[in-house]
Structures are given as structure tokens and as C-alpha cells.
N, C-alpha and C positions, 0 to 999 in steps of 0.2 A: 637787127635789134634796135629798138628805139633808145635814144639817149635820154628820153624823158624820165624824170624821177617817178617811180611808182611806189605806192604804199603797199607794203608786204604784210602778210599775216604769218605768225610763227606756226610752223607745222606741229601738230600735236598728235599723240596716240592715246585715245580715250581708254583703250584696254590697259596701257601701261600707266596712265594717270591713276587708274583705279587701284593700283598696287603700290604707288609711291610710298615709301616708308614702311611697307609691310615686310616683316622679317620671315624669311623662309628658313626653317630649321635644317641644319645639316650636321651629321654625326651626333654626338651626345650633347654638345653645348655650343655648336657653331651656328652661324646664320649668314644669309646673304640678303641684302635689301637694296632697292633702287633709291638713290639719293636725288639724281637728276639725269636728264638726257637732252640731247640736241639732235634734231632731225628724225625723219621717218622714211618709209619706203619712197614717199614722194620726193624726198631730198636726194635720194640716189638717182631717181629719174631726172630730176631737175638738173643735177650736175652733169649727167650724161648728155643731156640735150642743150646744156649751156643756155637755159632760158630762165625767165622770171615767172613767178606766180604758179598757179596750178596747171597752166597749160591747157591744151584742148584735146589731149589724147585720152582714150578710154582706158578704164582700169585694166581691161584685158591686154591692151597694148603696153601699159606700164609693166604688167607682170611679165609679158614676153620679153621686154627690154631688160628687166632685172635678171631674168633667167639667161639671156644671151650674155650679159656682162659677166656673170659669175661663171658660166660655162666656159667662156673664152678668157677668163682670168684678167678681165679689165677691172682692176682693183680700185683705182683712184676714186670713182664715184662713191664707193662704200666708205671711204675715209671721211665723207661729209657728215656722217652720223657718229655721235659719241655717247657713251654710256658711263655714268659714274655710280659705283657701287660702294656700299659700306659692308665689309666682310669681317667675320670673326672666325679665325682659323687656327689650328694647331701650328706651332712654329716649324715642325718638320715638314708639314704640308706646304706651309708658306714659303719655305726654301725652294721648293719646286716651282711654285706659282711665280715667284719674283724673278725667275729666270726669263720670263717673257718681258723683255726690257723696253718694249714699245709703249708701255703704260706710264701714266703719271701717278705717283704713289705717295701717300703720306701715312706712315705707320705709327701706331701707339708706341711711345717711348718709355721703356722701363729705366731709362737713365734719369728721366724727370718725374716719372709717376710710379706708383706702386704696381708691381706686376699683377695682371689679372689673376684672380684667385680661382682659377679653374684649369684643369689639365684633362686632356682627352683620355678617357678610360676605355679599355678593351674588354668586351664581354667574354665570358668563358667559351662562347661558340664563335668568336671572331678571330682567333689566333690562326694565322695562315702559315703553311710550311713553305720552305724555300723550294723553288722550281729547280729541277735537276738539269734542265736544258737551257736555262736563262738565268744568268747571274744576278740580274736586277729584278726578277719577277717572283711571284709566288704561285703555288699550286695546291689547291685543296686546303682543308681545315683540320686542325687537331681535334681529337676527341675531347668532349667537354670536361671529362675528368682531368685531363692534362691541362686544358684551358683554364679550369678553376684554380689550379695551382699557380699558373702564370699570372692570372688576374689578381690573386691575393698578393703575390710578390710585387706586382706593379703598384698596388695600393700602398703597400709598405714603403716602397721607394718614393712615391709621391708625397706621402705623409712626412717622411724624413726630410725631403727637399723643401717642403713648405715650412716645416718647423725651423730648419736651419736658416732659411731665408728670413723669416720673421724675427728670429733671434738676432741676426746680424743687424736688421733695421732697428730693433729695440736698443741695441748697443751703440747705435749711431753710425754704423758703417755706411759709407756712401752708397746710394742706390745703384750707381753704375758698377760697383764692385760686388755688392750683396747679391746681385742677380746671376752671377757667373755660373752657379751650379744648378740653376733651374733646369728641369728636363725639357727636351724639345717638344714634349707633348703639351707644354703650357700654351694656353690660347693667347693669341695676339689679335689686334684689330687694325684695320687700315681702310682708308678711302682709296679706291682703285678706279682710275679713269682710262678708258681705251677707246679708240675709234673702231667702227664696226669691222673694217677689213682685218685688222689685227686681232680683234675679238673672235672672229670666225676661225682664224688660224689657231688661236688658243683652244677653242672648243673642239676643233678637228683633232688636235693632239690629245687633249685631256679628257674628252668623252670616249675616246677609243678604248676598246676592251683591254688593250695592253697597258694602258696607263695605270698608275697605282690607284687602288680602290678609293682611298681617302680623297684625293684631289678629283677623282672621277665623280664622286658624289657632288662636289661643289660645281663642277662643270655642267653636270646634268641639270642641276637646279637653275643655273644661269641660262643655259640654252633652252630647256623645255618650259620653264616657268616664266622667264623674263624676255629673252630675245624673241621667242615665238610670238609673244604678245606685242612687242615693240615694232618689229619689222616682219610681219608674217610672210610677205612675198619673198623677201631676201632669205628668211629662214627656210621656206619651202625649197628654194633654189639651192641653198647650202646643203640641205639634207639629200637632195637628188644628185647634185653634181660634185659635191665635195665629200660629205661624211659617208654616204652609202655607195659611193662610186667604187669601181674596181679598176686598178691600173695594172698594165702588163708591161714588163720590161721587154727589151728586144729578145733576150734569151727565153723568156716565158712565151713570147709569141712564136718563136721557133719551135719550142717543144709542143705547144698547143696545136700547132698546125700538123705536126707528126701524129699526135694522138687522135685528132679529129679525122685524119686521113686513114686511120687504122694501121699505121706503120709502127706497130708495137716494138719490133726488134730494133728498128732505127731509133725509136725513142729511148729504148734501154741503152743502146750504144751511146747516144747523145748524153745521157745522164752520167754514164761511167766516165766518158772522156772529159767531162767538165767537173767531175768530183761531186756531183749532186747525190749520187748513191755509191756507197762503198760496201763491199762484203767483208765481214769480220766474223770468223768462225761460223760461216754459213748464215749469218744474220745480216740483213740489210741496214746499213747506217745512213740516215738521211742528213744532208746538210740543212742548216736553218732555212736557206733559200728554197730548198726542195719542200720543206714542211710548209712554208708560207704559200708556195704555189699549190700544194695539195689542198690547202684551205680554200683557195680561190676556185679550184676545180670542183670542190664539193658544192660551192655556191651555185655553180653552173650545172650541177647534176652529173658531173663527170668523175671518173676514177682513174688515177694514174696507175701505170703498170706495177709499180713497186708496192701498191696496196692490194693487189689481187692475190 
């Protein structure tokens, strides 16, 4: 590598430049928009090759290198790219979001400013029932007749909270105290900056079908509308090798080998010995691990013995 000083040009993404500042709506009053970014696919390649400038490699070779890096979890080159977003999000969703601690964050403060006069509303057809087999998940939707009652009660609660908050402010109560009874559905805003490696980790978790619906909507916009434009090669590799991949534990590999070999009785015995399947009043009760494995089998076009 030459010690000679070289003039560099800042890598840019025309497709991302075209949407800088554009608000992508999420939920009923939320949004995501790109404020700034640093780096592109070429920055990942450059860091991996520890070279300067555009280099001499063909685009096809750049794509192959990015795919190799992500496939083999060589993460440092992806940290060379950074994205800054301006987001508007309900506070309860923001609580999940902020758990990703590798970001730089500056949030709207209701201690210094008046709270945003909007709260997320739930439509009559959007109320979800509690999942029976997952304490933190939902399953299905209530009938709209029940949903209409829930939405009406929600509106009453929001109106009361808003009136109470404004009355406190009018009486001169400190903003830091007046805000304490605002509902978690109240919208907040923040600037959120994260490098690409950690952003892809965020998207892998929050775009997943098991993530809460509200934060999943934000993650889908960030991933499909923004990251796909910004670093298309990295996005393609992420979808292939991270988001849509299938992983098998050692136990899953053992059971799969039995099923593929047609050793059904051995597979049944294996499941019983490890507590994957239990009989209760002549009914088969599956452990969570067994259910997750059954989903993987379905993707492969296979069926487990307990489903026959």
C-alpha cells in the first residue's frame, strides 16, 4: 500500500439520496425517514480489502465478497456503514426498540417540551387475543363488534389523559411531573443512529414473524424501503444468509437424520426420551422446541411423526 496521500471521493448511494428526508408512514401517525448516512456497499468491500479508492475489482466480485463476509459472520466491515434515522413511534413500541443498545439516540424530551399531541389508536379490527402457548405473543383477532367496544374505551381513556395533562400544564405544574400519567400509546420522536452490522441484527429480530406487530411494521419499512436502497448487495446477502436462513440445533439434526432415514419408531422414541412429545389423556402434547422444529420441517416439505 502506498504511503502517498490520495484524494478520496465520498461514496454515495443515489437511490438513498433520492429519499433523504422523505417520511415513510408507519401505524396511524408514526413515520421513519433518513436523515443522513455514511458508506455504501463499496465501503464494506473497501474495509474488507483494506484498500483505498474504488479498487479494481468487478461488481460481481464485490457482491461475492459481501456475501462471503455475511455468510461467514465477518462483521467488522459492515460496521463501516452508518445510518441515521428520524423516527416517530409510540412509547410502548419505543421501549422495545431502545433495548438495542448499540445505537446513538437522542429522544424528544417531555421534560422540556410539551408532549406530542398524538397517541396510537387501535382500530376495531386490530385487537389481538393472547396466545395460549406463548405468554408474550398474540394469536388471531377479536370480532369487530368486540373490537368496536375496545376502541371506544381506548378513545375515552386517551381523551381523559390528554385533558388531565393539559389541565396540569394550565395550572403551572412542571412538565416533568405533568406527563406522568400519559399513556404508553403517546407518540415520541427520536434521532436513531446505528452501524450496519448492528442494524441488520435489529432487523433480523424485529422483522421476524414472532416480533410484536407494531415494531415489526417499523422494521419492515427500515429494511425493505431504506436499507435495500442503501446497500443492495448487503441487503441481498442478509436476506439469503440471515433473515431467510434455517438453523438446526444438534438435537434437530439428530431427529432429522432419523426422519429422513425413515426410522419412524426410533424418532418417536427419541422425542419421548427428550420430552419433546408427551401423552396426556391420549393426546400428544408438544414442547415449544418440537413445535419450532415442526415449522422447519414444513418449510422442507417434510412431516414429523407426531403430525401424522
